[in-house]
KELUM-559343 format. One record per residue: x, y, z negated of N, C-alpha, C, O in turn. Coordinates in steps of 0.02 Angstrom, whole numbers. Layout:
N
MARMI      nc1      nc2      nc3     cac1     cac2     cac3      cc1      cc2      cc3      oc1      oc2      oc3
MARMI        X        Y        Z        X        Y        Z        X        Y        Z        X        Y        Z
...
! end
This chain:
104
MARMI      nc1      nc2      nc3     cac1     cac2     cac3      cc1      cc2      cc3      oc1      oc2      oc3
MARMI       41      -59       -2        0       -1        1       47       60        0       95       65      -37
MARMI       28      108       47       66      167       53       46      220        4       -5      211      -30
MARMI       83      274       -2       60      330      -49       -3      362      -35      -39      383      -81
MARMI      -21      366       33      -84      398       51     -142      352       23     -189      377       -8
MARMI     -139      288       34     -188      242       17     -200      245      -59     -257      246      -82
MARMI     -146      247      -97     -147      253     -167     -180      316     -191     -219      315     -238
MARMI     -165      372     -159     -196      438     -179     -273      433     -170     -311      455     -214
MARMI     -294      405     -113     -364      403     -101     -400      354     -148     -458      367     -167
MARMI     -369      297     -169     -395      254     -215     -408      287     -285     -459      278     -318
MARMI     -355      325     -304     -363      365     -365     -417      419     -363     -449      433     -413
MARMI     -427      448     -304     -475      500     -294     -546      469     -297     -591      497     -328
MARMI     -556      411     -264     -621      378     -265     -638      350     -335     -697      345     -355
MARMI     -588      332     -370     -600      301     -438     -632      352     -484     -666      331     -530
MARMI     -624      417     -474     -648      469     -515     -720      492     -498     -750      534     -531
MARMI     -742      462     -445     -812      483     -419     -867      444     -455     -855      385     -470
MARMI     -927      470     -469     -977      433     -493    -1026      416     -435    -1012      436     -379
MARMI    -1082      382     -446    -1130      356     -400    -1163      416     -361    -1175      411     -301
MARMI    -1175      466     -394    -1205      528     -363    -1160      561     -311    -1181      583     -258
MARMI    -1097      562     -332    -1044      591     -284    -1039      547     -223    -1037      572     -167
MARMI    -1037      487     -232    -1035      435     -171    -1094      442     -126    -1088      442      -65
MARMI    -1150      447     -157    -1216      455     -120    -1210      521      -79    -1230      521      -21
MARMI    -1184      573     -105    -1176      637      -65    -1129      630       -8    -1139      657       46
MARMI    -1075      590      -21    -1029      577       28    -1061      535       86    -1048      546      145
MARMI    -1100      490       66    -1139      448      116    -1185      489      155    -1188      480      216
MARMI    -1223      536      126    -1270      577      161    -1230      619      213    -1251      623      271
MARMI    -1174      650      192    -1134      696      243    -1108      649      292    -1104      670      350
MARMI    -1088      588      279    -1064      544      327    -1113      523      380    -1097      512      438
MARMI    -1177      519      357    -1235      505      408    -1241      563      451    -1256      554      510
MARMI    -1230      623      429    -1236      684      476    -1179      675      526    -1192      680      586
MARMI    -1120      663      506    -1066      650      549    -1075      597      597    -1059      606      656
MARMI    -1101      539      577    -1117      484      624    -1165      505      675    -1155      489      734
MARMI    -1218      539      658    -1266      564      705    -1237      616      754    -1252      615      814
MARMI    -1197      659      729    -1167      704      774    -1121      667      824    -1123      681      884
MARMI    -1081      621      800    -1033      579      838    -1074      542      891    -1054      543      949
MARMI    -1131      511      875    -1171      478      925    -1196      524      979    -1193      509     1038
MARMI    -1220      581      955    -1243      632     1002    -1196      655     1049    -1213      668     1107
MARMI    -1134      663     1028    -1077      687     1069    -1048      627     1112    -1008      639     1156
MARMI    -1068      569     1099    -1042      511     1133     -976      483     1112     -942      446     1147
MARMI     -958      504     1052     -893      477     1023     -899      411      984     -851      374      972
MARMI     -963      399      963     -977      339      921    -1024      301      959    -1074      328      983
MARMI    -1011      237      966    -1065      188     1006    -1121      174      956    -1113      173      895
MARMI    -1180      163      988    -1240      143      953    -1232       76      921    -1256       67      865
MARMI    -1200       26      955    -1191      -41      931    -1149      -41      867    -1162      -79      820
MARMI    -1098        5      866    -1057        7      805    -1097       30      743    -1091        1      689
MARMI    -1139       84      753    -1176      110      702    -1224       59      675    -1229       50      615
MARMI    -1261       24      722    -1314      -20      705    -1281      -80      666    -1308     -104      617
MARMI    -1224     -101      690    -1189     -158      654    -1167     -143      584    -1166     -187      541
MARMI    -1150      -79      572    -1115      -63      511    -1164      -34      459    -1151      -39      399
MARMI    -1221       -4      482    -1268       28      431    -1333       -7      438    -1370        3      486
MARMI    -1350      -51      388    -1415      -85      388    -1473      -39      387    -1473       12      353
MARMI    -1522      -56      424    -1587      -15      431    -1618       -9      361    -1639       45      342
MARMI    -1621      -64      323    -1652      -65      262    -1621      -17      210    -1656       11      167
MARMI    -1555      -11      215    -1522       39      173    -1541      108      189    -1543      149      144
MARMI    -1557      126      253    -1574      196      272    -1646      202      247    -1663      257      226
MARMI    -1688      152      246    -1757      158      227    -1757      172      149    -1795      215      126
MARMI    -1719      139      112    -1707      153       37    -1682      220       25    -1708      253      -20
MARMI    -1630      246       64    -1610      314       56    -1662      364       75    -1668      416       41
MARMI    -1697      351      125    -1746      399      143    -1799      405       87    -1820      461       72
MARMI    -1822      349       56    -1867      351        4    -1840      392      -57    -1875      433      -88
MARMI    -1780      379      -71    -1750      415     -129    -1744      494     -117    -1755      534     -162
MARMI    -1725      512      -55    -1721      579      -37    -1785      617      -35    -1789      676      -53
MARMI    -1837      579      -12    -1908      606      -10    -1931      616      -84    -1960      668      -99
MARMI    -1920      572     -127    -1941      582     -197    -1906      636     -231    -1932      664     -279
MARMI    -1844      655     -207    -1807      712     -231    -1822      774     -192    -1792      825     -208
MARMI    -1868      775     -142    -1890      827     -105    -1829      861      -69    -1822      923      -68
MARMI    -1788      821      -43    -1727      843       -5    -1744      829       71    -1717      784      102
MARMI    -1791      873       97    -1818      855      161    -1771      870      219    -1782      842      272
MARMI    -1718      914      213    -1673      925      267    -1632      860      276    -1622      835      331
MARMI    -1610      834      218    -1574      765      220    -1617      710      247    -1593      666      282
MARMI    -1683      713      230    -1731      665      258    -1728      666      331    -1723      614      365
MARMI    -1732      727      355    -1731      735      430    -1672      700      468    -1680      668      520
MARMI    -1616      707      439    -1554      676      463    -1561      600      462    -1545      565      510
MARMI    -1581      579      411    -1591      502      402    -1644      479      450    -1633      433      488
MARMI    -1698      510      447    -1752      491      494    -1732      495      570    -1749      452      610
MARMI    -1697      546      586    -1676      551      657    -1631      492      678    -1637      462      731
MARMI    -1586      478      629    -1537      420      641    -1576      356      649    -1560      315      691
MARMI    -1627      347      608    -1667      283      610    -1706      282      676    -1711      230      709
MARMI    -1733      337      692    -1780      341      752    -1738      332      816    -1759      298      863
MARMI    -1683      362      818    -1644      365      882    -1608      300      895    -1606      278      953
MARMI    -1579      267      843    -1532      214      853    -1563      142      849    -1543       97      885
MARMI    -1612      135      804    -1636       64      793    -1699       46      831    -1750       80      828
MARMI    -1693       -9      865    -1757      -31      898    -1788      -84      855    -1762      -99      801
MARMI    -1847     -112      876    -1888     -152      833    -1847     -217      808    -1853     -237      750
MARMI    -1809     -244      851    -1770     -307      825    -1718     -290      771    -1708     -330      725
MARMI    -1687     -235      774    -1639     -216      724    -1673     -189      661    -1638     -182      611
MARMI    -1735     -175      660    -1767     -157      602    -1783     -218      555    -1793     -209      495
MARMI    -1786     -274      583    -1800     -332      540    -1733     -367      519    -1683     -365      555
MARMI    -1735     -396      462    -1678     -429      432    -1657     -489      472    -1599     -510      470
MARMI    -1702     -518      508    -1682     -582      541    -1640     -571      602    -1598     -614      616
MARMI    -1648     -516      640    -1611     -503      697    -1544     -465      691    -1500     -469      733
MARMI    -1541     -428      636    -1479     -390      624    -1431     -429      575    -1446     -445      517
MARMI    -1372     -441      606    -1323     -480      563    -1258     -440      551    -1243     -394      590
MARMI    -1223     -456      501    -1157     -426      488    -1110     -446      543    -1112     -503      565
MARMI    -1068     -402      565    -1021     -420      612     -961     -463      589     -923     -490      629
MARMI     -956     -469      522     -904     -503      492     -926     -573      466     -885     -619      463
MARMI     -985     -579      447    -1004     -644      419    -1062     -678      458    -1082     -734      442
MARMI    -1090     -645      510    -1148     -669      546    -1206     -689      502    -1244     -733      521
MARMI    -1215     -658      448    -1273     -667      404    -1319     -611      411    -1301     -561      441
MARMI    -1378     -615      384    -1428     -563      392    -1415     -502      343    -1374     -506      297
MARMI    -1448     -451      354    -1439     -390      315    -1458     -399      240    -1435     -361      197
MARMI    -1499     -449      225    -1519     -459      156    -1462     -479      112    -1467     -472       51
MARMI    -1405     -504      143    -1349     -524      106    -1303     -465       99    -1250     -474       68
MARMI    -1316     -410      123    -1267     -346      120    -1271     -312       53    -1224     -281       28
MARMI    -1330     -318       24    -1340     -276      -38    -1306     -289      -98    -1316     -254     -147
! end
C-alpha cells in the first residue's frame, strides 16, 4: 500500500454514515453528468449501482424533504434502468454473478 492509499484510508476512517451518504449523493450527480456527457457507459452504471439501493435512497431523501437530491436520483433511475434491470432476478453482480439481493 502506497502513501496515498494510506492517507485516504485514514480519511475515510474518520467519516460517519451521514458523511458517506452525502458523498454517495454527490457521486450520483457526478455519475449522471458523466453519463450525459458520454464519459461513463450505461452498462457500467447499471452493473455497479443496484436499482433497489436507489429506491431506498430515494425514499430516505423524500422523507427528509430533500427534493433536489430526489430529482437527481429519480432522473438516474428513469434514464438508465429498464424493466429487466429493476428486478432482482435479472440484475447480477459483475463479480459474483449473483442477484442484487446479495449485495446489501
